[in-house]
C-alpha positions as CSV (number, residue, x, y, z in Angstrom):
1,V,0.0,0.0,0.0
2,V,1.4,3.4,-1.0
3,A,-0.1,6.0,1.4
4,S,-0.8,9.4,0.1
5,L,-2.9,12.4,1.1
6,N,-5.8,10.8,-0.8
7,T,-5.6,7.5,1.1
8,T,-7.7,6.6,4.1
9,F,-7.4,3.6,6.5
10,L,-10.0,2.0,8.6
11,W,-9.5,-0.9,11.0
12,T,-12.5,-2.8,12.2
13,P,-13.4,-3.6,14.9
14,G,-11.9,-0.4,16.2
15,Y,-11.7,-1.3,19.9
16,A,-8.4,-1.9,21.6
17,L,-6.6,0.1,18.9
18,S,-4.6,3.3,19.5
19,D,-6.1,4.8,16.4
20,P,-8.3,2.8,13.9
21,S,-7.6,5.3,11.1
22,V,-3.9,5.0,10.8
23,L,-1.9,2.3,8.9
24,F,0.1,1.0,11.9
25,P,-2.1,1.3,15.1
26,I,-1.0,-0.3,18.3
27,A,-3.3,-3.1,19.2
28,N,-4.0,-4.3,22.8
29,P,-7.0,-6.6,22.7
30,S,-7.9,-8.6,25.8
31,E,-8.7,-11.7,23.6
32,T,-7.7,-13.0,20.2
33,T,-9.2,-10.7,17.6
34,T,-9.2,-10.6,13.8
35,Y,-9.0,-7.0,12.5
36,T,-10.0,-6.0,8.9
37,L,-8.1,-3.1,7.3
38,T,-9.9,-1.2,4.5
39,V,-7.8,1.1,2.5
40,T,-9.6,3.6,0.3
41,D,-8.2,6.0,-2.4
42,T,-10.5,9.0,-2.0
43,V,-9.9,10.2,-5.5
44,S,-10.6,7.0,-7.5
45,G,-12.8,5.4,-4.9
46,C,-10.9,2.1,-5.1
47,T,-10.7,0.0,-2.0
48,A,-8.6,-2.9,-0.8
49,T,-9.0,-5.0,2.3
50,D,-6.8,-7.3,4.2
51,Y,-7.0,-9.1,7.6
52,V,-4.7,-9.7,10.5
53,T,-5.3,-11.7,13.6
54,V,-3.8,-10.6,16.9
55,T,-3.4,-13.7,19.1
56,V,-3.6,-13.1,22.9
57,N,-1.7,-15.8,24.8
58,K,-3.2,-16.0,28.2
59,G,-0.4,-17.9,29.8
60,L,0.0,-18.8,33.4
61,F,1.6,-16.4,35.9
62,I,2.9,-18.5,38.8
63,P,4.2,-16.5,41.7
64,N,7.2,-17.9,43.5
65,T,6.4,-16.5,46.9
66,F,3.4,-15.9,49.1
67,S,2.8,-14.9,52.7
68,P,-0.3,-16.5,54.4
69,N,-0.2,-14.2,57.4
70,S,-3.8,-12.9,57.3
71,D,-2.7,-9.3,56.4
72,G,-5.0,-9.3,53.3
73,E,-2.1,-9.4,50.8
74,N,-0.7,-12.5,49.1
75,D,-2.5,-14.7,51.7
76,T,-3.1,-17.4,49.1
77,W,-1.0,-18.7,46.2
78,E,-3.0,-17.3,43.3
79,I,-2.1,-18.6,39.9
80,R,-3.2,-16.2,37.2
81,G,-4.6,-17.9,34.0
82,I,-5.2,-21.2,35.7
83,E,-8.9,-20.9,35.1
84,T,-8.2,-21.8,31.5
85,Y,-7.5,-25.3,32.8
86,P,-10.5,-26.2,34.9
87,D,-9.5,-29.9,35.2
88,C,-5.9,-29.3,36.2
89,L,-4.3,-31.1,39.1
90,V,-2.1,-29.0,41.5
91,T,0.1,-30.7,44.0
92,I,2.4,-29.0,46.5
93,Y,5.2,-31.1,48.0
94,N,7.5,-30.5,51.0
95,R,11.3,-30.9,50.7
96,W,11.0,-34.6,51.4
97,G,8.7,-35.1,48.4
98,Q,5.6,-35.6,50.5
99,P,2.4,-34.0,49.3
100,V,1.1,-31.3,51.6
101,F,-1.7,-29.9,49.4
102,Q,-3.6,-31.1,46.4
103,S,-6.5,-29.7,44.3
104,T,-8.3,-30.9,41.2
105,G,-9.3,-27.7,39.6
106,Y,-7.7,-24.5,41.0
107,N,-9.1,-21.0,41.4
108,K,-9.2,-18.2,44.0
109,E,-11.6,-20.2,46.1
110,K,-9.4,-23.3,46.1
111,A,-6.0,-21.5,46.2
112,W,-3.4,-22.8,48.7
113,N,-3.4,-20.9,51.9
114,G,-0.3,-22.4,53.5
115,E,-2.2,-25.2,55.2
116,G,-1.6,-28.9,54.8
117,K,-3.3,-32.0,56.0
118,T,-2.4,-31.3,59.6
119,G,-2.8,-27.5,59.7
120,K,-0.4,-24.7,58.9
121,V,2.8,-25.8,57.3
122,N,6.2,-24.2,58.2
123,E,7.8,-21.3,56.5
124,G,10.1,-22.5,53.7
125,V,10.5,-23.7,50.2
126,Y,7.9,-26.1,48.7
127,F,7.7,-27.6,45.3
128,Y,4.7,-27.7,43.0
129,E,3.6,-29.8,40.1
130,I,0.7,-28.6,37.9
131,Q,-0.8,-31.1,35.5
132,L,-2.7,-28.9,33.1
133,R,-4.6,-31.9,31.6
134,D,-4.8,-30.1,28.3
135,P,-4.4,-31.8,24.9
136,E,-0.6,-31.6,25.1
137,K,-0.6,-33.1,28.6
138,Q,1.6,-30.2,29.8
139,I,3.1,-30.5,33.3
140,V,4.6,-27.3,35.0
141,K,7.0,-27.8,37.9
142,G,8.7,-25.3,40.1
143,S,9.3,-24.1,43.6
144,I,7.4,-21.6,45.9
145,T,8.6,-19.9,49.0
146,L,6.1,-19.6,51.9
147,I,6.9,-16.7,54.2
148,R,5.0,-16.3,57.5
């Protein structure tokens, strides 16, 4: 496309764009969106259209620390994006490899609050395994530090 003073641009839908009337807007949609660009030569009336899809990857954000001390901040281990995997299996292990917490499905209501089978667990490093149970059978592993 050769832009001139006689050329107009229109992106649709226009939401989540910095300016739907420029050739290179900044897109920031909250979900995957296909945009249509219509270019018009205002002198001849000729138009051309093309499409582009902006894919939003809603990956997991897994914090590596939380502090279940009832101060209202970081009192549970909240994993952002986990709701995309409603059948996931989350297991927390102590340093000896013994499970201290397990949940099928994981959300804010089921988030780990630093308690195990016998009550509050000690401050320290724990290890997690998240079986996403998605088509690729992804397993995410890592460590989390509990601070009281």
